[in-house]
N, C-alpha and C positions, 0 to 999 in steps of 0.2 A: 409455477408449486409442482409439486407433486400431484402427479394424475393417478387417482387411487382406482378408477375405472379403466385406466387404460392394465392399470398390473394385472386386473382381476381377466381381464378379455386376453391378454397376451398370456397368461397363463392357461386359461381355458382352454384358446388354440393352438397350445403346445402339446397338451394332452390328449388333443384329439375330439372335445366334448362341444356339441353347443348346447345353445341357454338354453334351452328347453332340458335336456340331458344334466348340466349341472342345475339348474331351477328342481330337480326330481326331489320330492323327497323334504324339501329345506320351503318352495318359496312356487310363485311362478313367475313363469318365462320372463312377461312384461317388469316385473318387479329386477330382473337381473339385471335387464336392455337398460332402466332408469338407470342401474348403479356403473352400468358401462360407458352410458353416455352422460354418466352426471349430472343426472339432475335427482338424484336423492343421493343419499348418504345412509350406508347399512348399520341398523342397533350393532352394539359389542357381540349379541348374542348371533345374529344374522351373520355376520361379519366371521366369527369360529366355528359357525356353521359350514360357509361357503371356504374358507381357509380349511377343514377338515375335507371336505369333501375333495377339493384342489390336491392335496395329497400334502400340505406345509402346515406349521404353525401360522397360528394367527399372527405373530410378532413377525413374522416377516414380510410382511405389510409395512409397517411402524417401523422394520429395519429397512425395506427399502427406501422408506421416506426418509429418515434419517440420514441416509448417503444420499439422496437425490441433493437432503438438502446442503447440506457439509458439501457437494461438489459443483452446486450452484454457486454459492457462498466465495470456496476459492476461486473460481473461473472470474466472478464478479468482482472479487479485488484483484487478482492478477492484471484485471482489462482495467482498472480505473490505477493501479500502479506503473501499468506500462503506458498511460495516456499524460500521467504527470511526469514521467520519467522524459518523455518527449516534449515537454511544454505546452502541452497543450489541453490550456487551460478551457480552451468552450468547450469542447467533447468533453468534458471533468466536469466540467458543472453539470452539462445537460443529462448525462450518467447520474450524478448525484441525486437530482430533483427527479428523476424518474426510478432512482433505486429508495428511495425513501417511501417509495406506495405500499413498495414489496414488504409481506409480511414477516419475511426472515430478517428484514432487517430492523424491525422496531425493539428488536433486543436489545439491552445495553449497551454491550461491548460492539454488536454492530452498528447501532446506532452510533457509537461515536465514534466509529471509524470511517462514516458518512458525513457528520457534522465537520468532522478533522478536515476531509476535503472539500468541503464547502466553505469553509473557510479559505480554504489555498487558494481557492477558486473565487473568491471575491477579492480578496488581497490582489489577485493581479488581474481579474476583470474590470472591477471597478475601481481599484485605488483606492479601494476604503479598508485601509489597516485597522481603524476603531472596530469596525463593526465584526472584521476578519476575527479578531482579539476577543471580541465579545464572547463570540460562537467559540473559538478554541474554549474559552473560561468555561463554557456551556456543556462543551464538552466534556472536559474534564472534571466536572460534578456530576457528573453522569455516576460513573465509577467511585469518584473521589475516596482511595485507599487511603490508609489511615497509616497500616503496620510499615506498607514499601510501596515501591510504584512497578506498575505493571510496563510491559514492552511496549506497550501503545501508549499509555500515557506519558511515558518518559518520551515518544516518537512527536507527540503534542508538546511537550514541554521546548524543542528542538525547533518544532514549527515557530513557535512563539519567539523566541528566541530568534529566530531567520528573520520574522517582520519585524522585528526593534533594528535587527541591523541595519535591513534594508530601506529602512524608514528615516535611519542618522540617526538613533538611539544606541548610539554605541554602549556606552555605561550598564543602562538593562540587561541589551544581549549577549554582553560578556558576562555580567551574574546569571543570566541565566542558561548561557551555554556549559557554564561552568557546574552549575548546579547539578542539569541535567547530566552531564559525565560524574559529578559524585553518585548520582540517583541510580546512574547504570549499576557501577559498579556496586551495588549494594542487592539485584533483583537478584532472588534465590537459584534464579532456573532459566539461561539462556537459550534462545532457541532461534534468534536474529541476528547473524554478525554483523549483518549489515547496519543498522543501529550504531555501533560505537563507532563506523568508519561515518555513516551522517554526522555524528557529533562532532568529530575530529577536524574531518574536514569545513564544517561550520567555523569553528573556531577558528581556525586557519585563517579564514575568509576576514574574518573580524579583524585580526591582528595585524592583516596586510592592509585593513582600510583606516586601521591606526597608526599605519607605519610601524610597527613591531615585525618588522621583514622575517631579523634571525629567530624569533620568538615559531611564528608562524611556517616558517620553513622547518621548523624542528616538528612542529604536532604535522607535518604535511608529509615528512618523512615517518614517523608513525602511523598515518592513515598508509602511506604505502608498504608500508611493513603488515598491517592489516589485512589487505590485499592479497599480497602474497601467502601471507597466513592461509586463509579461509577458500584460497586460490579465485577467488574473483578479481574480475572487471569492473565490479559495480562501484563508481565515484574515482577509479581510478584513472583515466584521462585527466578528469576534473582535477585532482591532486596534483598530475603533474604538470599541468599548466597553471598552478596556485603556484608549484614551485620552479618555476619558469619565472612568474612575473617576479615571486620575492628576490631569486635569484639576478635576473636584471636589474631591478631596483637596488639591488645590493653592490653590481658594476660587475657583475661575472658576467659578461656576454656570454660567453663560449658553454658554460651550462647550462646558461638558461636558453638557448637556441636549439642546447641536443634537447630538454626536459622539452619544451613545448612543440618541439618536431614530434616527438614522443607519443604528446597528447593527441595529437591531429590525426596519426598512424592509430590511436587506440579509436576515436571517434569515426572514425573510417570503416575501420573492424564491425563496428557495432551499427554503421549505418545510418549514423546520426550526422546529416548532412547541416543543422543550424549549428551545431557546435563547432562542427568543421569549420566552417567559413565566419563563426565568432572569435576561433581561437587565430584563425589568419588573418583577421582584422586586426586583434588586438597582437599578435605576435610584430605583427610591422612597427606596430606602435610604439613596443615596450623595446624592441633592438632598437628603434632609432634614434630614442632616447639617449639609449647608452650609447651609440655613436656621437650625438650630438656633444 
């Protein structure tokens, strides 16, 4: 949490004032000491007097608090996205449980973010899709927008579709993926280009599962175009792999090999040893199938 006492102390010391000098004409030195050590909270009047003595507006401290909060949440969510990208679901779950106690995560959209990732953790750690889907539904109910879905809500819809796909409920998964893609087009203001790429990749994976290889390949091509459009390697390696699998299933060995090898290079570049190994193993299987 933002440390008001430390902020007062830092500003006081930067001005070369002692606690006694800051307290003069306002309060006693002990009160300043208690404030700086976070043993007491100032009234609005006292904080205003201290701010004036320190040469700042009282809003200076509120702006600092908000800035700290934004930075904390940005760094926290960045870490959560990083561990989920590395498929480190144990670390993800530990982090989510810890952050659920933090006051900054009690606001609706932030709590929704945590519940979303808690559900993902449970799906992979406990192999409990029913529990995970229930938590995702609870997460959606927190905001429950009527006119349109937020980007975060669409990402949750994507996770619901992924869980259905991974548990073999292909019909429901396809419905959910296409529904999420449609809702994505209705979002009035987009800030995260990765969402569409994730949705496209998820649908492509599903179509491969149900042996619609040509249609899956078209969605892979769209995903690759989006990666190039937004100049990002996000899921680029996965899309190349999925393209390679489709091409192998369609009997196009040379193109499949090229696409699979490109995906390995991308994962090596990203330092993702887990996916490098996975593609290498699947590459042998896919190309052997074609050679047989």
